[in-house]
Z-matrix of the N, CA and C atoms (Angstrom, degrees):
N
C 1 1.456
C 2 1.531 1 108.17
N 3 1.290 2 115.74 1 139.77
C 4 1.461 3 120.76 2 178.79
C 5 1.527 4 110.66 3 -69.42
N 6 1.342 5 114.90 4 153.40
C 7 1.463 6 120.56 5 -179.43
C 8 1.527 7 111.37 6 -61.76
N 9 1.344 8 118.28 7 -41.83
C 10 1.466 9 120.70 8 -179.23
C 11 1.520 10 111.83 9 -64.85
N 12 1.314 11 118.01 10 -33.52
C 13 1.465 12 121.02 11 178.00
C 14 1.527 13 110.30 12 -68.92
N 15 1.343 14 116.61 13 -39.54
C 16 1.467 15 120.42 14 178.14
C 17 1.527 16 110.92 15 -64.00
N 18 1.313 17 117.14 16 -42.10
C 19 1.461 18 121.43 17 179.27
C 20 1.517 19 110.17 18 -63.36
N 21 1.338 20 116.50 19 -44.37
C 22 1.467 21 120.95 20 179.69
C 23 1.525 22 110.82 21 -61.56
N 24 1.330 23 117.22 22 -45.77
C 25 1.465 24 120.45 23 179.56
C 26 1.525 25 110.95 24 -64.17
N 27 1.321 26 117.60 25 -38.34
C 28 1.461 27 120.97 26 178.68
C 29 1.526 28 110.57 27 -63.85
N 30 1.319 29 116.33 28 -44.92
C 31 1.470 30 120.62 29 179.61
C 32 1.521 31 110.12 30 -62.75
N 33 1.317 32 117.60 31 -44.64
C 34 1.467 33 121.24 32 179.56
C 35 1.528 34 110.27 33 -61.91
N 36 1.329 35 117.30 34 -42.61
C 37 1.465 36 120.78 35 179.77
C 38 1.522 37 111.39 36 -63.98
N 39 1.325 38 117.25 37 -42.99
C 40 1.468 39 121.03 38 179.99
C 41 1.519 40 110.73 39 -63.91
N 42 1.328 41 117.35 40 -44.84
C 43 1.465 42 121.04 41 179.28
C 44 1.526 43 110.02 42 -63.65
N 45 1.301 44 117.49 43 -41.59
C 46 1.465 45 121.29 44 178.89
C 47 1.514 46 112.29 45 -62.58
N 48 1.323 47 117.35 46 -43.67
C 49 1.456 48 120.86 47 179.09
C 50 1.521 49 111.85 48 -68.08
N 51 1.310 50 116.35 49 -35.96
C 52 1.466 51 119.66 50 -179.95
C 53 1.515 52 111.70 51 -65.43
N 54 1.318 53 117.11 52 -35.12
C 55 1.465 54 119.49 53 -177.38
C 56 1.520 55 112.77 54 -89.69
N 57 1.304 56 117.97 55 -14.40
C 58 1.463 57 122.09 56 -177.34
C 59 1.524 58 110.65 57 -65.19
N 60 1.311 59 116.97 58 120.44
C 61 1.448 60 122.01 59 177.33
C 62 1.516 61 114.79 60 74.65
N 63 1.311 62 118.79 61 2.46
C 64 1.453 63 121.10 62 -176.59
C 65 1.521 64 112.04 63 -105.62
N 66 1.309 65 118.03 64 -0.02
C 67 1.461 66 120.94 65 -177.28
C 68 1.517 67 109.65 66 -70.31
N 69 1.291 68 115.53 67 124.04
C 70 1.463 69 119.57 68 176.37
C 71 1.517 70 108.95 69 -91.93
N 72 1.299 71 115.01 70 153.59
C 73 1.454 72 121.04 71 -176.20
C 74 1.521 73 109.66 72 -119.02
N 75 1.317 74 116.73 73 115.10
C 76 1.466 75 122.04 74 177.46
C 77 1.521 76 107.58 75 -67.86
N 78 1.338 77 117.98 76 122.88
C 79 1.466 78 120.08 77 -175.66
C 80 1.528 79 114.08 78 -68.20
N 81 1.331 80 118.71 79 -9.85
C 82 1.460 81 121.16 80 -179.79
C 83 1.525 82 112.86 81 -101.55
N 84 1.329 83 118.06 82 -4.42
C 85 1.455 84 120.69 83 177.13
C 86 1.527 85 109.05 84 -78.50
N 87 1.330 86 117.84 85 141.62
C 88 1.467 87 120.04 86 -176.53
C 89 1.526 88 114.33 87 -55.38
N 90 1.318 89 118.97 88 -39.37
C 91 1.464 90 121.17 89 -176.28
C 92 1.524 91 113.54 90 -75.12
N 93 1.325 92 117.60 91 -13.89
C 94 1.464 93 120.64 92 179.91
C 95 1.527 94 111.15 93 -133.71
N 96 1.322 95 116.73 94 27.44
C 97 1.459 96 122.68 95 -173.20
C 98 1.525 97 112.03 96 -59.94
N 99 1.334 98 115.05 97 134.50
C 100 1.457 99 122.66 98 175.03
C 101 1.525 100 105.70 99 -137.69
N 102 1.319 101 116.73 100 113.10
C 103 1.463 102 122.15 101 -171.36
C 104 1.535 103 112.74 102 -54.44
N 105 1.316 104 117.65 103 -56.76
C 106 1.461 105 120.90 104 -176.03
C 107 1.527 106 111.00 105 -64.55
N 108 1.330 107 117.10 106 -45.42
C 109 1.463 108 120.32 107 -178.11
C 110 1.530 109 111.08 108 -66.09
N 111 1.333 110 118.11 109 -34.39
C 112 1.459 111 121.34 110 178.56
C 113 1.526 112 110.22 111 -66.68
N 114 1.319 113 116.88 112 -46.91
C 115 1.459 114 119.87 113 178.88
C 116 1.525 115 110.79 114 -58.95
N 117 1.319 116 116.98 115 -43.94
C 118 1.463 117 120.82 116 179.14
C 119 1.529 118 111.18 117 -66.10
N 120 1.318 119 117.49 118 -39.49
C 121 1.466 120 121.15 119 -179.65
C 122 1.526 121 110.95 120 -63.20
N 123 1.318 122 117.09 121 -40.17
C 124 1.467 123 121.32 122 178.45
C 125 1.528 124 109.42 123 -66.17
N 126 1.335 125 116.97 124 -44.94
C 127 1.465 126 121.44 125 -179.26
C 128 1.533 127 112.39 126 -65.77
N 129 1.332 128 116.80 127 -36.91
C 130 1.466 129 121.51 128 -173.84
C 131 1.529 130 114.36 129 -95.88
N 132 1.330 131 116.95 130 -10.93
C 133 1.464 132 119.26 131 -178.02
C 134 1.515 133 112.97 132 76.65
N 135 1.319 134 116.42 133 33.24
C 136 1.453 135 121.38 134 178.64
C 137 1.513 136 110.57 135 155.97
N 138 1.327 137 115.49 136 -176.62
C 139 1.457 138 119.31 137 -178.00
C 140 1.523 139 110.06 138 -149.22
N 141 1.321 140 114.26 139 159.43
C 142 1.449 141 120.68 140 173.62
C 143 1.515 142 107.81 141 -90.42
N 144 1.314 143 116.44 142 140.61
C 145 1.461 144 121.80 143 172.32
C 146 1.519 145 106.45 144 -132.30
N 147 1.320 146 114.89 145 111.06
C 148 1.455 147 123.56 146 -179.22
C 149 1.529 148 111.93 147 49.93
N 150 1.325 149 115.61 148 46.38
C 151 1.452 150 122.29 149 174.28
C 152 1.518 151 115.95 150 89.84
N 153 1.334 152 118.24 151 -8.31
C 154 1.466 153 121.14 152 179.20
C 155 1.524 154 110.21 153 -106.59
N 156 1.313 155 116.42 154 142.34
C 157 1.458 156 122.81 155 -178.78
C 158 1.530 157 110.04 156 -88.82
N 159 1.339 158 116.17 157 130.78
C 160 1.459 159 122.54 158 177.01
C 161 1.523 160 108.56 159 -122.12
N 162 1.333 161 117.51 160 103.76
C 163 1.475 162 119.48 161 178.35
C 164 1.526 163 110.06 162 -67.75
N 165 1.302 164 115.69 163 138.63
C 166 1.469 165 121.79 164 179.69
C 167 1.521 166 108.88 165 -141.51
N 168 1.305 167 115.58 166 150.61
C 169 1.459 168 121.14 167 173.46
C 170 1.520 169 106.30 168 -109.93
N 171 1.303 170 115.78 169 118.28
C 172 1.459 171 121.72 170 176.75
C 173 1.521 172 107.17 171 -103.12
N 174 1.309 173 115.98 172 118.98
C 175 1.464 174 121.02 173 -173.11
C 176 1.525 175 114.01 174 -84.28
N 177 1.320 176 116.84 175 -9.87
C 178 1.463 177 120.15 176 -176.01
C 179 1.529 178 109.63 177 -126.49
N 180 1.339 179 116.51 178 159.54
C 181 1.470 180 119.74 179 176.09
C 182 1.534 181 110.65 180 -73.66
N 183 1.316 182 116.06 181 164.93
C 184 1.462 183 122.62 182 -176.34
C 185 1.532 184 114.52 183 -48.94
N 186 1.340 185 120.72 184 -43.83
C 187 1.473 186 119.04 185 -177.23
C 188 1.535 187 113.63 186 -56.64
N 189 1.316 188 117.79 187 -30.45
C 190 1.462 189 120.55 188 178.07
C 191 1.533 190 110.70 189 -61.83
N 192 1.326 191 117.09 190 -46.05
C 193 1.462 192 121.56 191 -178.28
C 194 1.528 193 111.13 192 -70.59
N 195 1.328 194 115.99 193 -36.66
C 196 1.464 195 119.63 194 177.29
C 197 1.531 196 110.31 195 -65.29
N 198 1.321 197 116.80 196 -44.17
C 199 1.468 198 120.38 197 178.45
C 200 1.529 199 111.29 198 -63.58
N 201 1.319 200 117.34 199 -37.69
C 202 1.470 201 120.89 200 176.89
C 203 1.525 202 110.61 201 -62.34
N 204 1.319 203 115.53 202 -42.52
C 205 1.463 204 121.12 203 177.84
C 206 1.528 205 110.94 204 -62.40
N 207 1.331 206 116.27 205 -48.05
C 208 1.484 207 120.12 206 -179.56
C 209 1.529 208 111.24 207 -60.47
N 210 1.336 209 117.01 208 -41.88
C 211 1.461 210 120.62 209 177.68
C 212 1.519 211 112.04 210 -64.15
N 213 1.308 212 116.20 211 -39.12
C 214 1.458 213 121.97 212 178.80
C 215 1.530 214 110.77 213 -63.04
N 216 1.332 215 115.90 214 -46.73
C 217 1.463 216 120.90 215 -179.88
C 218 1.530 217 111.23 216 -66.36
N 219 1.336 218 116.58 217 -44.11
C 220 1.472 219 118.98 218 -178.94
C 221 1.521 220 111.60 219 -66.51
N 222 1.312 221 117.79 220 -23.09
C 223 1.463 222 121.79 221 176.34
C 224 1.515 223 113.03 222 -86.69
N 225 1.333 224 117.46 223 5.82
C 226 1.457 225 121.12 224 177.37
C 227 1.513 226 114.41 225 95.24
N 228 1.324 227 117.56 226 7.62
C 229 1.463 228 120.52 227 179.94
C 230 1.513 229 111.99 228 -66.85
N 231 1.301 230 115.97 229 145.76
C 232 1.460 231 121.78 230 -179.60
C 233 1.522 232 109.79 231 -96.06
N 234 1.324 233 116.74 232 132.65
C 235 1.456 234 122.80 233 -179.41
C 236 1.521 235 108.44 234 -103.72
N 237 1.330 236 115.60 235 130.87
C 238 1.459 237 122.31 236 178.93
C 239 1.521 238 108.57 237 -102.74
N 240 1.311 239 116.36 238 119.39
C 241 1.466 240 121.11 239 -178.97
C 242 1.516 241 110.75 240 -79.67
N 243 1.301 242 115.06 241 140.59
C 244 1.466 243 120.92 242 176.19
C 245 1.519 244 108.30 243 -77.38
N 246 1.322 245 117.34 244 151.69
C 247 1.464 246 119.67 245 175.51
C 248 1.527 247 110.70 246 -62.01
N 249 1.313 248 116.29 247 152.54
C 250 1.468 249 120.81 248 179.83
C 251 1.522 250 110.04 249 -55.05
N 252 1.321 251 116.31 250 131.81
C 253 1.452 252 121.93 251 177.91
C 254 1.522 253 114.88 252 80.07
N 255 1.311 254 118.64 253 2.44
C 256 1.471 255 121.23 254 -176.96
C 257 1.522 256 112.17 255 -62.76
N 258 1.332 257 118.39 256 -32.76
C 259 1.459 258 121.53 257 -178.85
C 260 1.529 259 112.35 258 -93.03
N 261 1.301 260 116.44 259 12.09
C 262 1.460 261 121.28 260 -179.26
C 263 1.528 262 110.24 261 -92.51
N 264 1.313 263 115.48 262 149.44
C 265 1.459 264 120.17 263 176.70
C 266 1.512 265 110.91 264 -76.98
N 267 1.339 266 116.79 265 -19.39
C 268 1.446 267 118.52 266 -175.70
C 269 1.510 268 111.81 267 -63.77
N 270 1.288 269 112.78 268 145.90
C 271 1.456 270 121.24 269 173.73
C 272 1.517 271 106.49 270 -127.31
N 273 1.268 272 117.19 271 -178.86
C 274 1.465 273 120.11 272 179.95
C 275 1.530 274 111.72 273 -64.64
N 276 1.335 275 116.51 274 -19.96
C 277 1.456 276 119.06 275 -174.91
C 278 1.518 277 115.20 276 -96.31
N 279 1.336 278 118.97 277 -7.64
C 280 1.450 279 116.20 278 -177.49
C 281 1.505 280 113.85 279 -166.56
N 282 1.336 281 115.94 280 171.95
C 283 1.462 282 121.58 281 -177.80
C 284 1.526 283 112.23 282 -77.99
N 285 1.297 284 114.53 283 169.21
C 286 1.464 285 121.37 284 -179.79
C 287 1.519 286 110.74 285 -75.07
N 288 1.321 287 115.31 286 144.31
C 289 1.457 288 120.47 287 173.25
C 290 1.511 289 108.30 288 -150.00
N 291 1.295 290 116.20 289 163.01
C 292 1.454 291 120.05 290 -179.66
C 293 1.518 292 109.32 291 -91.85
N 294 1.357 293 117.87 292 160.87
C 295 1.449 294 118.90 293 -179.41
C 296 1.521 295 112.65 294 -62.03
N 297 1.337 296 117.73 295 -28.07
C 298 1.455 297 120.10 296 -178.61
C 299 1.521 298 112.05 297 -74.04
N 300 1.347 299 117.55 298 -16.68
C 301 1.452 300 119.49 299 179.59
C 302 1.523 301 112.05 300 -84.69
N 303 1.314 302 117.78 301 3.37
C 304 1.459 303 120.92 302 -177.99
C 305 1.513 304 112.63 303 -80.79
N 306 1.330 305 117.69 304 -0.97
C 307 1.444 306 120.64 305 -179.71
C 308 1.516 307 112.72 306 94.98
N 309 1.309 308 117.46 307 -4.59
C 310 1.462 309 121.25 308 179.44
C 311 1.516 310 108.31 309 -87.28
N 312 1.329 311 116.61 310 126.43
C 313 1.459 312 120.19 311 177.52
C 314 1.514 313 108.94 312 -88.86
N 315 1.302 314 116.52 313 134.10
C 316 1.452 315 121.09 314 179.12
C 317 1.519 316 108.36 315 -117.52
N 318 1.311 317 115.42 316 133.55
C 319 1.457 318 120.04 317 179.64
C 320 1.508 319 110.91 318 82.54
N 321 1.315 320 116.34 319 158.41
C 322 1.462 321 120.71 320 179.73
C 323 1.512 322 111.15 321 67.15
N 324 1.323 323 116.11 322 -166.18
C 325 1.448 324 120.63 323 -178.26
C 326 1.522 325 112.40 324 -105.71
N 327 1.333 326 117.19 325 -9.58
C 328 1.461 327 119.68 326 -179.06
C 329 1.522 328 110.69 327 59.57
N 330 1.311 329 117.39 328 -151.52
C 331 1.450 330 121.31 329 -178.24
C 332 1.524 331 111.52 330 -74.77
N 333 1.322 332 117.85 331 -20.77
C 334 1.460 333 121.14 332 -179.49
C 335 1.525 334 111.87 333 -63.74
N 336 1.324 335 116.20 334 -42.55
C 337 1.458 336 119.85 335 -177.19
C 338 1.514 337 113.94 336 -89.51
N 339 1.325 338 117.26 337 -12.31
C 340 1.464 339 120.12 338 -177.86
C 341 1.519 340 109.42 339 -67.30
N 342 1.292 341 116.19 340 127.54
C 343 1.443 342 121.15 341 176.08
C 344 1.517 343 115.14 342 82.84
N 345 1.345 344 117.78 343 5.13
C 346 1.459 345 120.39 344 -179.47
C 347 1.504 346 112.64 345 -107.20
N 348 1.299 347 117.33 346 10.89
C 349 1.464 348 119.17 347 -178.13
C 350 1.514 349 111.66 348 -121.74
N 351 1.273 350 116.76 349 163.60
C 352 1.455 351 124.10 350 174.32
C 353 1.527 352 112.87 351 53.41
N 354 1.326 353 116.58 352 44.30
C 355 1.466 354 120.75 353 172.52
C 356 1.508 355 114.63 354 79.67
N 357 1.302 356 119.76 355 11.95
C 358 1.473 357 120.22 356 -179.85
C 359 1.507 358 110.92 357 -86.68
């Protein structure tokens, strides 16, 4: 076998192994739609996938994504279910929590802006 063919096969094998089992599924996409996880992802600005947080910007309200899913299914689209607990923050080391419970304040000025306005 030529050296360039071996290198190409090695690269293809490495890329294949890296992506195997690591594909995350957006709960608002029609092919991987999950009602509860989609609603939470829209409300929270992202979702957990197998214990990792993925920030996302959803430009439309929940009914848009639900209608997209229904249209996809009625057109014969196949839906792939996520494994149980895939959209949960829990990992083997701890209980579930929401991103807002991490101590990060979202929105407003938090303690940084408190007391710095109106002559204080």
